[in-house]
C-alpha positions in Angstrom: -48.8 82.4 27.2 -45.5 81.7 25.4 -43.9 84.8 26.9 -45.0 83.7 30.4 -43.6 80.1 29.7 -40.3 81.6 28.6 -40.0 83.7 31.7 -40.7 80.8 33.9 -37.9 78.8 32.1 -35.5 81.7 32.7 -36.4 81.9 36.4 -35.9 78.1 36.9 -32.4 78.2 35.2 -31.4 81.1 37.4 -32.6 79.3 40.5 -30.3 76.4 39.8 -31.0 72.6 39.4 -34.2 71.4 40.9 -34.9 68.1 42.4 -37.3 65.8 40.5 -40.8 66.3 41.6 -43.5 63.8 41.5 -46.4 64.5 39.2 -49.2 66.5 40.9 -52.2 64.6 42.0 -55.5 65.2 40.2 -56.9 67.0 43.2 -53.9 69.4 43.4 -53.8 70.1 39.6 -57.5 70.9 39.6 -57.2 73.5 42.4 -53.8 75.0 41.2 -53.8 78.4 39.5 -52.8 78.6 35.8 -49.3 80.0 36.7 -48.7 77.1 39.0 -49.7 74.6 36.3 -47.3 76.2 33.8 -44.5 76.0 36.3 -45.2 72.3 36.9 -45.2 71.6 33.2 -41.8 73.3 32.9 -40.4 71.3 35.7 -41.7 68.0 34.2 -40.1 69.0 30.8 -36.7 69.7 32.5 -36.9 66.4 34.4 -37.6 64.5 31.2 -34.7 66.2 29.4 -32.3 65.5 32.3 -33.2 61.8 32.3 -32.8 61.7 28.5 -29.3 63.2 28.6 -28.2 61.0 31.5 -29.3 57.8 29.6 -27.5 58.9 26.4 -24.3 59.7 28.3 -24.4 56.3 30.1 -24.7 54.4 26.8 -21.9 56.4 25.2 -19.6 55.9 28.2 -20.3 52.2 28.2 -19.5 51.8 24.5 -16.3 53.9 24.9 -15.2 51.8 27.8 -15.9 48.6 25.8 -13.8 49.9 22.9 -11.0 50.8 25.3 -11.1 47.5 27.0 -11.0 45.7 23.6 -8.0 47.9 22.7 -6.2 47.5 25.9 -7.0 43.8 26.5 -4.1 41.5 25.4 -4.9 39.3 22.4 -4.1 35.7 22.7 -2.0 34.3 19.9 -3.8 31.9 17.5 -3.4 28.3 18.3 -0.6 26.8 16.4 -1.0 23.4 14.8 1.6 20.9 15.8 2.8 18.9 12.8 4.2 15.4 13.7 7.7 14.9 12.6 9.0 12.1 10.5 8.7 8.7 12.1 11.8 7.9 14.1 13.7 4.8 12.9 13.6 2.3 15.7 14.8 -1.3 16.0 11.3 -2.5 16.1 10.4 -0.9 12.7 13.5 -2.4 11.2 12.7 -5.8 12.4 9.1 -5.5 11.2 10.4 -4.4 7.7 12.7 -7.4 7.6 9.9 -9.8 8.5 7.7 -8.3 5.9 10.3 -8.6 3.1 12.0 -11.8 4.4 12.0 -13.5 1.0 13.9 -10.7 -0.6 16.4 -10.7 2.3 16.7 -14.4 2.0 17.2 -14.1 -1.8 20.2 -11.8 -1.4 21.6 -13.8 1.5 21.3 -17.0 -0.6 23.3 -15.4 -3.5 25.9 -14.0 -1.1 26.3 -17.4 0.7 26.6 -19.2 -2.6 29.3 -16.8 -3.7 31.2 -17.4 -0.4 30.9 -21.2 -0.4 29.9 -22.5 -3.9 31.2 -26.1 -3.3 28.6 -26.7 -0.6 25.5 -26.5 -2.9 27.0 -27.4 -6.2 26.7 -30.8 -7.8 28.8 -33.4 -6.0 28.9 -31.3 -2.9 27.6 -32.2 0.6 24.1 -30.9 -0.2 23.8 -33.2 -3.2 21.5 -30.9 -5.1 21.2 -33.5 -8.0 18.9 -35.4 -5.7 17.8 -33.1 -2.8 17.0 -30.1 -5.0 16.1 -31.6 -8.4 13.7 -34.2 -7.0 13.0 -33.5 -3.3 12.6 -29.7 -3.4 10.3 -29.7 -6.4 8.3 -32.6 -5.1 7.7 -30.8 -1.8 6.6 -27.6 -3.6 4.0 -29.4 -5.7 2.9 -31.5 -2.8 2.2 -28.4 -0.7 0.2 -26.9 -3.7 -1.9 -30.1 -4.0 -2.5 -30.1 -0.3 -3.6 -26.5 0.0 -5.6 -26.1 -3.2 -9.2 -27.3 -3.6 -10.0 -29.8 -6.3 -12.7 -27.5 -7.7 -10.0 -24.8 -8.2 -7.8 -27.1 -10.1 -10.7 -28.3 -12.3 -11.7 -24.7 -13.0 -8.1 -23.7 -13.8 -7.7 -26.7 -16.2 -10.7 -25.5 -18.3 -9.5 -21.9 -18.8 -8.1 -22.6 -22.3 -7.9 -18.9 -23.2 -5.6 -18.3 -20.3 -3.4 -21.3 -21.2 -3.2 -20.3 -24.9 -2.2 -16.8 -24.0 0.5 -17.9 -21.5 2.0 -20.6 -23.7 1.8 -18.4 -26.8 3.6 -15.6 -25.0 6.3 -17.9 -23.5 7.0 -20.1 -26.5 6.1 -17.6 -29.2 6.5 -13.9 -28.3 9.6 -14.2 -26.1 11.7 -16.1 -28.7 10.6 -13.8 -31.5 11.4 -10.7 -29.4 14.8 -12.1 -28.3 15.8 -12.8 -31.9 15.3 -9.1 -32.8 17.3 -8.1 -29.7 20.2 -10.5 -30.5 20.3 -9.3 -34.1 20.4 -5.6 -33.0 23.1 -6.3 -30.4 25.2 -8.2 -33.0 25.0 -5.3 -35.4 25.8 -2.6 -32.9 28.5 -4.0 -30.6 31.1 -6.7 -31.0 29.5 -9.1 -28.5 30.9 -12.5 -27.6 28.9 -15.0 -29.8 28.5 -17.4 -26.9 26.6 -14.8 -24.9 24.2 -14.0 -27.8 23.7 -17.7 -28.4 22.9 -18.2 -24.7 20.3 -15.5 -24.8 18.6 -17.1 -27.8 18.6 -20.6 -26.2 17.2 -19.1 -22.9 14.3 -17.6 -24.8 13.3 -21.0 -26.2 13.0 -22.7 -22.8 9.6 -23.5 -21.3 8.3 -21.7 -18.3 9.9 -22.5 -14.9 8.3 -25.3 -12.9 8.6 -24.4 -9.3 9.4 -20.7 -9.1 6.4 -19.7 -11.3 4.0 -21.4 -8.8 5.5 -19.9 -5.7 5.9 -16.3 -7.0 2.4 -16.4 -8.4 1.1 -17.5 -5.0 3.2 -14.8 -3.2 1.8 -12.1 -5.5 -1.8 -13.2 -4.9 -2.3 -14.6 -8.4 -4.2 -17.7 -9.6 -2.0 -20.4 -8.2 -4.1 -23.2 -9.7 -3.6 -21.7 -13.2 0.1 -21.3 -12.5 0.4 -25.0 -11.5 -1.4 -26.2 -14.7 0.6 -23.9 -17.0 3.9 -24.9 -15.3 3.2 -28.6 -15.8 1.6 -28.2 -19.3 4.4 -25.9 -20.5 7.1 -28.3 -19.3 5.5 -31.2 -21.2 4.9 -29.0 -24.2 8.5 -27.8 -24.1 9.7 -31.4 -24.7 8.6 -31.0 -28.3 8.5 -27.1 -28.7 12.0 -26.3 -27.4 14.0 -28.4 -29.9 11.9 -26.9 -32.8 12.5 -23.4 -31.5 16.2 -24.0 -31.1 16.4 -25.2 -34.6 14.5 -22.2 -35.9 16.2 -19.5 -33.8 19.8 -20.8 -33.4 19.9 -23.0 -36.4 21.0 -26.0 -34.4 19.2 -28.7 -32.4 20.2 -31.1 -29.8 19.0 -34.6 -29.0 16.4 -34.5 -26.2 15.8 -37.6 -24.0 12.0 -37.4 -24.3 11.3 -40.4 -22.2 13.6 -39.4 -19.4 12.3 -35.8 -19.2 8.7 -37.1 -19.3 9.3 -39.5 -16.4 11.1 -36.8 -14.4 8.3 -34.3 -14.8 5.7 -36.9 -13.9 7.6 -37.9 -10.8 8.3 -34.3 -9.6 5.1 -32.5 -10.7 2.1 -34.8 -11.4 2.6 -37.4 -8.7 3.1 -35.0 -5.7 0.2 -32.8 -6.9 -2.1 -35.9 -7.0 -0.7 -37.1 -3.7 -1.4 -33.8 -2.0 -5.0 -33.9 -3.2 -5.4 -37.3 -1.8 -4.0 -36.3 1.6 -6.3 -33.2 1.6 -9.3 -35.3 0.9 -8.5 -37.8 3.6 -7.0 -35.7 6.5 -7.5 -32.0 5.8 -9.8 -31.6 8.8 -7.0 -32.8 11.0 -4.2 -30.8 9.3 -6.0 -27.5 9.1 -6.1 -26.7 12.9 -2.3 -27.2 13.0 -1.8 -23.9 11.0 1.2 -25.2 9.1 2.8 -22.4 7.1 2.7 -24.2 3.7 3.4 -21.0 1.8 6.5 -20.1 3.9 7.8 -23.7 3.5 7.4 -23.5 -0.3 9.2 -20.1 -0.4 12.0 -21.4 1.7 12.4 -24.4 -0.6 12.6 -22.0 -3.5 15.4 -20.2 -1.8 17.2 -23.5 -1.5 16.8 -24.1 -5.3 18.1 -20.6 -6.0 21.1 -21.1 -3.6 22.0 -24.4 -5.4 21.7 -22.8 -8.8 24.1 -20.0 -7.9 26.5 -22.4 -6.2 26.8 -24.2 -9.5 27.2 -21.0 -11.4 29.9 -19.6 -9.1 31.7 -22.9 -9.1 31.9 -22.8 -12.9 33.1 -19.2 -12.8 35.8 -20.2 -10.3 36.9 -23.0 -12.6 37.1 -20.7 -15.6 39.3 -18.2 -13.7 41.7 -20.8 -12.5 
C-alpha cells in the first residue's frame, strides 16, 4: 500500500497543482474504490500542507514588513525640557524690594542726609532735637507700644525674671568684661589713640538703649513686651550700675544727676506706656478699624532719632576739622 501511495503522490506532482477539493461526502466515500480513497487522502494531505506553508509565509512577511517599517519610519526626537531663565529685573521688582526693605533704605538715607546737612538736625538747629527727639520721639514710641500691646502681655513679660536676669547680666556684666579684654589686647598690639580705647570702655558700661531696642525687637518678631520692660528696667538700673562700672573699668567716675535722669525716664518711658494702655482700654474698639500703621510710625520715628544723632556727630567732626 505504501508503494501505491508513493506512486499516486508522484502522479499528482507531475500533473501540476490541483485545486482544493471538498471532503467527500459519506455516501461517496462508502461507494468509492480503495484506489480512489487513497487519491483523495493524498489530495487532502497536499491541501493541508499548502495551507500550512501559506500561513507561515504570511506571518513571516508581516513580521519582516513590521521590522522594515520600524527601521524606515522616522523617529521623533525626545521632548526637551524647557528650563526657565533667570528672572528678569523689572522696575516692579525693584520697587517691591525697596518697599520690603524700606527701613534699611531709610537708615542709609538718614546717614547720608545728616552728612550733607548736619546743622539741620543738630542741637540748636531748626529741628530742635533736644526737645523734639529727646522727649517727643521717645514719648511717641512708648505710647504706640502701650497702645498696641495687651495688658496681659505686659504683666506676663514683667514676671519673666529669668529673662530679665539674663539680659541685664549680659548687658551690664558680660559686655563690659569682654570689652576690657579687647581694649587691653588692642593697647598691647597697636599704638591706639587712648581716647578711642577709653570711649570703647565707656560705651560698654552704658545700659541698653531705650527706643531702638523696642522697635528693632518688634521688627524682628521678638517679644516686644519683654523688650519694653528690659529697656525701662535697664535704664533705671543703669543710674546706679553705670557709674560703678565706669569706676571699675576706666578707673574714673563722674557725677550722675540721679534725680534728673529718673524724672526724664519716667516722663519719656513710664508715663507714655501707661497712657497708651489707658487709651487702649477706653477707645481700642474705635481705633482698631482705622488700621493705623503704628509699627511703621515707630520705625520712622527711630529714623528721626538716628538722623539727629548723626547730625550731632558730623557737626562735631566738622568743628574738629576746621
